[in-house]
C-alpha positions in Angstrom: -62.0 -71.1 90.0 -63.7 -74.6 90.5 -61.3 -76.0 87.7 -58.2 -74.2 89.3 -59.2 -75.8 92.8 -59.7 -79.2 91.5 -56.7 -78.8 89.1 -54.3 -78.3 92.1 -56.0 -81.3 93.9 -55.6 -83.3 90.7 -51.7 -82.5 91.3 -51.7 -84.4 94.7 -53.1 -87.5 93.3 -50.8 -90.2 93.8 -50.1 -93.5 91.8 -50.0 -96.2 93.8 -51.1 -100.0 94.2 -51.1 -101.4 97.5 -52.5 -105.0 97.5 -52.5 -105.0 101.4 -54.9 -102.1 101.6 -57.7 -104.1 99.9 -57.7 -106.1 103.1 -59.1 -105.2 106.4 -56.5 -105.0 109.4 -58.4 -107.9 111.0 -57.9 -110.3 108.2 -55.7 -113.3 108.6 -53.3 -112.2 105.6 -52.8 -108.8 107.3 -52.1 -110.3 110.8 -49.5 -112.7 109.3 -47.7 -110.4 107.2 -47.4 -108.3 110.2 -46.0 -111.0 112.2 -43.7 -112.1 109.7 -42.3 -108.4 109.3 -41.8 -107.9 113.2 -40.2 -111.6 113.7 -38.3 -112.3 110.8 -38.6 -110.1 107.7 -41.2 -108.6 105.4 -43.0 -110.7 102.9 -42.0 -108.4 99.7 -38.7 -108.8 98.0 -36.7 -107.5 95.3 -33.3 -108.4 93.6 -30.4 -106.2 93.1 -28.2 -107.7 90.3 -24.5 -106.5 90.2 -22.7 -107.2 86.7 -19.3 -107.3 85.9 -16.7 -109.5 84.0 -16.5 -113.4 84.3 -15.3 -114.6 87.3 -15.6 -111.3 89.0 -17.6 -112.6 92.1 -15.0 -115.3 92.9 -12.7 -112.3 94.0 -12.8 -111.1 97.5 -12.7 -107.4 96.4 -16.0 -107.7 94.3 -17.6 -109.8 97.4 -16.7 -106.5 99.6 -18.7 -104.4 97.1 -21.6 -106.8 98.0 -21.2 -106.0 101.5 -21.1 -102.4 100.8 -24.3 -102.6 99.3 -25.7 -104.5 101.8 -24.4 -101.9 104.4 -26.3 -99.2 102.4 -29.4 -101.2 102.6 -29.2 -101.7 106.1 -28.5 -97.9 106.8 -31.6 -96.7 104.9 -33.7 -98.3 107.5 -36.6 -98.9 105.1 -35.6 -102.6 104.2 -35.5 -105.3 106.7 -32.8 -107.7 105.6 -30.7 -108.6 102.6 -28.8 -111.7 101.5 -25.7 -112.2 99.1 -23.2 -114.7 98.0 -20.9 -112.7 100.4 -22.9 -113.9 103.2 -22.6 -117.7 102.2 -18.9 -117.2 101.6 -18.6 -115.4 104.9 -20.5 -118.3 106.8 -18.4 -121.0 105.6 -15.1 -119.3 106.2 -16.2 -118.5 109.6 -17.1 -122.3 110.1 -13.6 -123.3 108.6 -11.5 -120.5 110.1 -11.2 -120.9 113.9 -9.9 -117.5 114.5 -13.5 -115.9 114.6 -16.0 -118.7 115.2 -19.6 -117.9 114.6 -18.7 -114.6 113.1 -19.2 -114.4 109.3 -16.2 -112.9 107.6 -14.4 -112.9 104.1 -11.1 -114.6 103.4 -8.3 -112.8 102.2 -7.4 -114.4 99.2 -9.4 -115.1 96.0 -8.3 -118.7 95.8 -10.2 -119.6 99.1 -13.2 -118.0 97.9 -13.2 -120.3 94.6 -12.7 -123.3 96.8 -15.6 -122.4 99.1 -17.8 -122.0 96.1 -17.2 -125.6 95.1 -18.1 -126.7 98.6 -21.5 -124.9 98.8 -24.5 -126.9 97.5 -25.6 -125.9 94.2 -29.3 -125.6 95.4 -28.0 -122.9 98.0 -25.6 -121.3 95.5 -27.6 -121.3 92.4 -30.1 -118.4 93.1 -27.1 -116.0 93.9 -24.3 -115.9 91.2 -24.6 -116.5 87.5 -22.7 -119.7 86.1 -19.9 -117.7 85.0 -19.8 -115.6 88.3 -20.0 -112.4 86.1 -23.2 -111.3 88.0 -24.4 -111.7 91.6 -27.6 -111.0 93.3 -28.6 -109.5 96.6 -32.3 -110.4 97.7 -33.8 -107.7 99.8 -36.6 -108.4 101.9 -38.8 -105.6 103.1 -42.4 -104.5 104.4 -43.0 -101.8 101.8 -46.5 -102.5 100.4 -47.4 -99.0 98.7 -45.8 -98.9 95.1 -44.8 -95.3 95.1 -42.9 -95.8 98.4 -41.1 -98.7 97.1 -40.2 -96.9 93.9 -38.8 -93.6 96.1 -36.9 -96.1 98.4 -35.3 -98.1 95.5 -34.4 -95.0 93.6 -32.7 -93.6 96.6 -30.9 -97.0 97.1 -29.8 -96.9 93.5 -28.6 -93.4 94.0 -26.3 -94.4 96.8 -24.9 -97.4 95.4 -23.9 -96.0 92.2 -21.9 -93.3 94.2 -19.9 -96.1 95.7 -19.9 -98.7 92.9 -16.3 -99.3 91.4 -16.2 -98.2 87.6 -16.0 -101.9 86.3 -19.4 -103.0 87.7 -22.9 -102.1 86.9 -26.2 -102.5 89.1 -29.8 -102.8 88.4 -33.1 -103.8 90.3 -35.3 -106.5 89.4 -38.2 -108.9 90.9 -41.6 -109.3 90.6 -42.9 -107.0 93.4 -40.5 -104.0 92.1 -41.6 -104.6 88.3 -45.2 -104.5 89.4 -44.7 -101.3 91.2 -43.1 -99.9 88.3 -45.9 -101.2 86.0 -48.1 -99.1 87.9 -46.3 -96.0 86.8 -46.2 -97.3 83.3 -50.0 -97.8 83.5 -50.4 -94.1 84.7 -48.2 -92.8 82.0 -50.3 -94.9 79.6 -53.5 -93.6 81.1 -52.2 -90.0 80.3 -51.3 -90.7 77.2 -54.6 -92.5 76.1 -56.7 -89.7 77.6 -54.6 -87.1 75.7 -54.8 -89.2 72.5 -58.6 -89.3 72.9 -59.2 -85.8 73.4 -57.0 -85.2 70.1 -59.3 -87.3 68.6 -62.1 -85.7 69.8 -60.9 -82.5 68.7 -60.1 -83.5 65.1 -63.6 -85.3 64.7 -65.6 -82.4 66.1 -63.6 -79.9 64.2 -64.2 -81.8 60.9 -67.9 -82.3 61.6 -68.6 -78.7 62.4 -66.2 -77.1 60.0 -64.4 -75.2 62.7 -61.7 -75.5 65.1 -63.8 -73.9 67.6 -66.4 -76.6 68.0 -63.3 -78.9 68.6 -62.0 -76.7 71.3 -65.5 -76.4 72.8 -65.9 -80.5 73.0 -62.3 -80.9 74.4 -63.0 -78.3 77.1 -66.4 -79.8 78.0 -64.9 -83.1 77.8 -61.9 -82.5 80.0 -63.7 -80.5 82.7 -65.4 -83.8 84.6 -62.0 -85.6 84.3 -60.1 -82.7 86.2 -63.0 -82.6 88.6 -62.6 -86.3 89.2 -58.9 -86.4 89.5 -59.4 -83.6 91.9 -61.5 -85.3 94.1 -59.1 -88.3 94.2 -56.3 -86.1 95.1 -58.1 -84.0 98.1 -59.6 -87.5 99.6 -56.0 -89.3 99.1 -57.6 -92.0 96.5 -54.6 -93.6 94.6 -54.6 -94.1 90.7 -54.3 -97.8 91.0 -55.5 -100.8 88.7 -58.8 -100.3 89.9 -59.5 -96.8 89.5 -57.4 -96.2 86.3 -60.2 -97.0 84.1 -62.5 -94.3 85.5 -61.0 -91.5 83.7 -61.7 -93.2 80.2 -65.2 -94.0 81.2 -65.6 -90.3 82.3 -64.6 -89.2 78.8 -66.7 -91.7 76.9 -69.9 -90.7 78.5 -69.4 -86.9 78.5 -68.3 -87.1 74.9 -71.6 -88.8 74.3 -73.5 -86.4 76.0 -71.8 -83.5 74.6 -72.1 -84.4 71.0 -76.0 -84.9 71.3 -76.4 -81.6 72.7 -73.9 -79.9 70.1 -75.9 -81.6 67.2 -78.9 -80.6 68.6 -77.8 -76.8 69.1 -76.6 -77.0 65.5 -80.1 -78.1 64.2 -82.0 -75.9 66.7 -81.2 -72.6 64.3 -78.7 -69.8 64.0 -79.8 -67.6 66.7 -77.7 -68.8 69.7 -80.0 -67.9 72.4 -83.2 -70.0 71.1 -80.9 -72.8 70.0 -79.7 -73.1 73.6 -83.1 -73.2 75.0 -84.4 -75.8 72.2 -81.4 -77.9 72.8 -81.8 -77.8 76.8 -85.5 -78.7 76.5 -85.0 -81.5 74.0 -82.0 -83.1 75.2 -82.4 -82.7 79.1 -84.7 -85.7 79.7 -82.9 -88.5 77.7 -79.4 -87.4 79.0 -80.5 -86.9 82.7 -82.3 -90.1 82.5 -79.4 -92.0 81.1 -76.9 -90.5 83.5 -78.9 -91.3 86.5 -79.6 -94.8 85.4 -75.6 -95.3 85.0 -74.8 -93.5 88.3 -77.5 -96.0 90.3 -75.9 -98.9 88.4 -72.4 -98.0 89.3 -73.2 -97.1 92.8 -74.4 -100.7 93.3 -70.8 -101.8 93.2 -70.0 -99.5 96.2 -72.0 -102.1 98.3 -69.2 -104.4 97.6 -66.8 -105.7 100.5 -63.9 -105.7 98.4 -62.3 -102.3 98.5 -61.3 -101.7 94.8 -64.7 -102.8 93.4 -66.3 -100.4 95.9 -64.0 -97.5 95.1 -64.5 -98.1 91.4 -68.3 -97.9 91.8 -68.5 -94.8 93.9 -66.0 -93.0 91.5 -67.9 -94.1 88.3 -71.2 -92.9 89.9 -69.6 -89.6 90.6 -68.4 -89.3 87.1 -71.9 -89.8 85.6 -73.0 -86.9 87.8 -69.7 -84.7 86.6 -70.7 -85.4 83.0 -74.2 -84.3 83.3 -73.3 -81.1 85.1 -70.5 -80.4 82.1 -73.2 -81.0 79.6 -75.6 -78.5 81.2 -73.5 -76.0 82.6 -70.1 -76.0 80.7 -71.4 -76.7 77.2 -74.1 -74.2 77.0 -71.6 -71.5 78.5 -69.2 -72.3 75.6 -71.8 -72.5 72.9 -73.5 -69.1 74.2 -71.8 -66.8 71.6 -71.0 -69.6 68.9 -72.6 -70.9 65.8 -72.1 -74.2 64.5 -72.5 -75.9 61.2 -72.1 -79.3 59.8 -70.6 -80.6 56.7 -74.2 -81.4 55.4 -75.0 -77.8 56.0 -72.4 -76.8 53.8 -72.8 -79.3 51.0 -76.6 -78.6 50.9 -76.1 -75.1 50.3 -76.6 -73.6 46.7 -75.2 -70.5 45.4 -75.8 -69.0 41.7 -72.5 -68.4 40.0 -73.7 -65.0 39.4 -74.1 -64.2 43.0 -70.5 -65.1 43.7 -69.1 -63.3 40.8 -71.1 -60.0 41.5 -71.0 -59.8 45.6 -68.2 -57.8 46.7 -68.3 -59.7 50.1 -67.4 -63.0 48.1 -64.5 -61.3 46.2 -61.7 -63.6 46.1 -63.3 -66.3 47.9 -63.7 -70.0 46.9 -67.1 -71.6 46.5 -66.5 -73.6 49.6 -65.6 -70.5 51.6 -68.6 -68.8 50.5 -70.9 -71.8 51.3 -69.2 -71.8 54.8 -70.1 -68.0 55.5 -73.7 -68.7 54.3 -74.1 -71.7 56.8 -72.8 -69.9 59.8 -75.2 -66.7 58.8 -79.0 -66.6 59.1 -80.7 -67.1 55.9 -84.2 -65.6 55.6 -87.0 -65.4 53.1 -89.2 -62.5 52.3 -92.6 -62.3 50.5 -93.3 -59.6 47.9 -94.0 -56.2 49.6 -92.5 -57.4 52.7 -90.2 -55.0 54.5 -86.7 -56.5 54.9 -85.1 -53.3 56.7 -87.0 -50.4 58.4 -85.9 -46.9 58.7 -84.8 -46.2 62.2 -84.4 -49.7 63.2 -81.4 -51.0 65.3 -79.9 -54.2 63.8 -76.3 -55.2 64.1 -76.0 -56.8 60.9 -75.9 -56.4 57.0 -77.5 -58.5 54.3 -76.4 -60.0 51.2 -79.4 -60.5 48.4 -79.1 -64.1 47.1 -82.3 -64.1 45.1 -85.0 -61.6 44.1 -85.1 -57.9 43.8 -85.8 -55.1 46.5 -86.3 -51.3 46.5 -84.6 -48.8 48.9 -86.6 -46.0 50.0 -86.0 -43.2 52.2 -88.3 -41.1 54.6 -87.5 -37.4 54.7 -88.1 -35.0 57.5 -91.3 -33.6 56.0 -92.8 -37.2 55.7 -92.4 -37.5 52.0 -90.5 -40.9 50.6 -88.6 -41.3 47.6 -86.9 -44.3 45.9 -82.9 -44.4 46.5 -82.4 -47.5 44.6 -83.0 -51.1 43.5 -81.3 -54.0 44.8 -80.2 -57.2 42.9 -79.0 -60.6 43.5 -75.4 -60.1 44.9 -75.8 -56.7 46.5 -74.8 -56.1 50.0 -76.7 -53.4 52.0 -77.1 -52.5 55.8 -73.4 -51.9 56.1 -73.5 -48.7 57.9 -75.3 -50.0 60.9 -73.0 -53.0 61.0 -69.9 -51.1 61.1 -70.8 -47.8 62.9 -73.6 -48.9 65.2 -76.2 -46.7 63.8 -79.8 -46.8 63.1 -81.2 -47.7 59.5 -81.3 -44.7 57.2 -83.9 -46.3 54.6 -86.4 -48.9 54.3 -85.7 -51.8 52.2 -88.8 -53.7 50.8 -89.2 -56.7 48.6 -90.8 -56.4 45.2 -90.3 -60.0 44.2 -89.9 -62.9 46.6 -86.4 -62.5 48.3 -83.6 -64.6 50.3 -81.2 -62.6 51.9 -78.5 -63.4 54.1 -77.9 -61.9 57.6 -74.3 -61.5 58.4 -72.8 -60.1 61.6 -69.4 -60.1 63.4 
């Protein structure tokens, strides 16, 4: 439930990079930017580049296209102003033609446009058309500081412009501010790909280490849990993913994979009984992991005292991540391991099985030696002294045994109290299957007559 709630919050998280948010409203830069926006136009710019054939923008028709694009910009109401080659040609023509003085408007003939382009100072003209007049630039000034708002506004502008643009022209948007806002989206996409790749690597390595994909899935779930919680908190508290907070997810994954690997290795070494192994793992690993997490959280928390908002935000989120990683290690990981048994490559390689047992045991029929070793590594191997009971009649035990070494006798106690020997077990024999298959009590005693090594196998 917690994961679902925070997962929904993560979907509300925005990708945004607003540099102006780094400064207080009373800061000089913020005040001057506001005055510039109110009295002139915003301090942010981007460029619309319209492309066509050579000399396209020495023609009145294409200059009118530039004016149409500027009309779209003005009608949207999200941008402050725009400037293009058509504005300069219109100003020169209004100054030359006395019909409409002080009112910029375009001439009617292409030859006049060419003459005006020669009259304009090259320093004024150079930023707008290309040398062969196949491209022309429209400079747009605005006061949109949030990158996600700018991306949305530009996307809508391009949609409207392309609906009105002649087929012989194409349009694209560029400029430092716009490209920076696009870079934030690329950064978020790269962050998502990196996290996915890291989780894939964790899955492959842990699966290889413990010889089963289930161990890899446990590690992935335990590692992704704090990341979902982190992004959920960011979504609910309207904390955007920006250049300052993008690395927190990677830090979370790095910390929690370290904790979970220590915990899983300790659990695997603690024995084949899941309950006892979990108790041992928690007892042995709690002190070092908790101490490390608290130390890191306190270290990152000191950054929250910074007066620079990105650093303070990074410190708070990183400290939170340390605590979430701690919760994942001691809550999520034990729950996932509760009914799981782990084995390592070294466990499998260290197991020695006699070829006679592999040949004679019906349980191992058709299996490779490597598969037999895996079964043994996942099961509980016990040793019994001479005359020690392996099974007791009437005992409830939901597992069967495979005799790997030694010899045992099977005795049955009858109703009148007398006992009789039912059979003798040798290396490779499987016994106790009825209790495993039918959930019934043991019907005989099994006693070792020589030192015995037996394997306990359950579902």
